[in-house]
C-alpha positions in Angstrom: 0.0 0.0 0.0 2.9 2.4 0.8 4.5 1.6 -2.5 1.3 2.3 -4.5 0.8 5.6 -2.5 4.4 6.7 -3.3 3.9 5.9 -7.0 0.5 7.8 -7.1 2.2 10.8 -5.5 4.9 10.7 -8.1 2.5 10.3 -11.1 -0.1 12.9 -10.0 1.8 16.1 -11.0 2.6 14.6 -14.5 -1.1 13.8 -15.1 -2.2 17.3 -13.9 0.4 18.9 -16.2 -0.7 16.8 -19.2 -4.4 17.8 -18.7 -3.4 21.5 -18.4 -1.3 21.3 -21.6 -4.2 19.6 -23.5 -6.6 22.3 -22.4 -4.2 25.0 -23.5 -3.6 23.3 -26.8 -7.3 23.1 -27.5 -7.7 26.8 -26.5 -4.9 27.8 -29.0 -6.5 25.7 -31.7 -9.9 27.5 -31.2 -8.1 30.8 -31.1 -6.4 30.0 -34.4 -9.7 29.3 -36.0 -11.1 32.6 -34.7 -8.1 34.5 -36.2 -8.5 32.8 -39.6 -12.3 33.5 -39.6 -11.5 37.2 -38.8 -8.9 37.3 -41.7 -11.4 35.7 -44.1 -14.1 38.2 -43.0 -11.7 41.1 -43.9 -10.8 39.5 -47.2 -14.4 39.2 -48.4 -15.5 42.5 -46.9 -17.8 41.3 -44.1 -15.6 43.4 -41.8 -14.6 46.8 -43.2 -11.0 48.1 -42.7 -12.5 51.4 -41.7 -14.4 50.0 -38.7 -13.4 51.8 -35.5 -12.6 48.4 -33.9 -9.9 47.9 -36.5 -7.3 50.5 -35.5 -4.5 51.6 -37.7 -1.0 52.0 -36.1 2.0 54.0 -37.1 4.3 52.1 -39.5 7.4 53.0 -37.4 6.3 51.2 -34.2 5.1 47.7 -33.3 1.3 47.7 -32.8 0.4 47.8 -29.1 -1.6 45.4 -27.1 -5.2 46.7 -26.4 -5.9 48.3 -23.1 -9.7 47.6 -23.1 -12.0 45.2 -24.8 -13.8 47.9 -26.7 -11.7 47.9 -29.9 -11.9 44.1 -30.2 -14.2 41.6 -31.8 -15.8 39.0 -29.5 -15.9 35.3 -30.5 -18.5 33.8 -28.2 -18.3 30.0 -28.1 -20.8 29.2 -25.3 -24.5 29.8 -24.7 -24.1 32.7 -22.3 -24.5 36.3 -23.5 -21.6 38.6 -23.4 -17.9 38.0 -23.9 -16.2 37.4 -20.5 -16.0 33.6 -20.1 -13.0 31.3 -20.4 -14.5 29.8 -23.6 -14.6 33.2 -25.5 -11.9 35.1 -27.3 -11.3 38.7 -28.2 -9.7 39.3 -31.7 -7.5 42.4 -32.3 -6.7 43.3 -35.9 -4.1 46.0 -36.5 -3.0 47.4 -39.8 -0.4 50.0 -40.6 -1.4 53.6 -41.5 -0.6 55.1 -44.8 -2.2 54.2 -48.1 -5.9 53.7 -48.7 -6.4 50.0 -47.9 -9.3 49.6 -50.3 -7.0 50.5 -53.3 -3.6 49.1 -52.2 -4.2 46.3 -49.8 -2.3 46.2 -46.5 -0.4 44.0 -44.0 -2.4 42.8 -41.1 -1.4 41.7 -37.6 -4.1 39.6 -35.8 -3.9 38.7 -32.1 -6.4 36.6 -30.2 -6.7 37.1 -26.5 -8.7 35.2 -23.9 -11.9 37.0 -23.1 -11.2 36.7 -19.3 -7.8 38.4 -19.7 -7.0 41.3 -17.3 -7.1 44.3 -19.6 -4.7 47.1 -18.9 -1.8 44.7 -18.6 -2.0 42.7 -21.8 1.3 42.0 -23.6 2.3 41.0 -27.1 4.1 37.8 -28.2 2.4 34.5 -28.6 2.2 31.8 -26.0 3.7 28.4 -26.3 1.8 25.2 -25.7 4.8 23.2 -24.6 5.8 25.2 -21.5 2.7 27.2 -20.6 0.4 24.7 -18.8 -2.8 26.7 -18.2 -1.2 29.7 -20.0 -0.6 33.3 -19.4 -3.9 35.2 -19.7 -2.1 38.4 -20.5 -0.4 37.1 -23.6 -2.2 36.5 -26.9 -3.0 32.9 -27.6 -2.3 33.4 -31.3 -0.5 36.1 -33.3 -0.6 36.1 -37.1 0.6 38.3 -39.8 -1.0 38.3 -43.3 -1.6 40.3 -46.4 -5.0 41.6 -47.3 -5.4 42.3 -51.0 -7.1 45.4 -52.4 -10.9 45.2 -52.9 -11.1 47.8 -55.6 -8.9 49.6 -58.1 -8.2 46.8 -60.6 -4.8 46.0 -59.0 -4.1 42.3 -58.5 -3.2 41.0 -55.1 0.3 40.1 -56.3 0.9 43.5 -57.8 -0.3 45.2 -54.6 2.0 43.1 -52.5 4.9 43.7 -54.8 4.4 47.5 -54.8 4.2 47.6 -51.0 7.3 45.4 -50.4 9.7 46.6 -53.0 11.4 50.0 -53.1 10.6 52.0 -56.1 13.7 53.6 -57.6 13.6 56.6 -59.9 15.6 56.4 -63.2 
């Protein structure tokens, strides 16, 4: 009986850590789906790049973490109203300022935070599944960068990307 007790005490922390890692991996998987859905909604025009919840940041600095849930999109995955539970996410989309995004397209940074995160102290930089256990609620679950093509103007997505990423030299 003593041997079994000692073995159970030795195995219990490993089992608890594996459950916490599985929960965090599932949370990151759902957050990735929320980020991809947000990006797809921007690409097809369901969310407009001029929406006030879609802030533009200065090109010279790294876009900041949000300080309140107001500029974010809520992804509600449970049956309760509102966006404050542990099964919900807040999606932040940040684009650089400058050109008209409708005509030129733009780079987009998307971060997905837990809805129960303590606002005012959020950080940037994605979490890791391997060493986070339950995870840091202040850090985004997912951080993605993508290119959104222009929706008007006749410029192809490839041409828009090439124009924005290459330096134009004068003859």
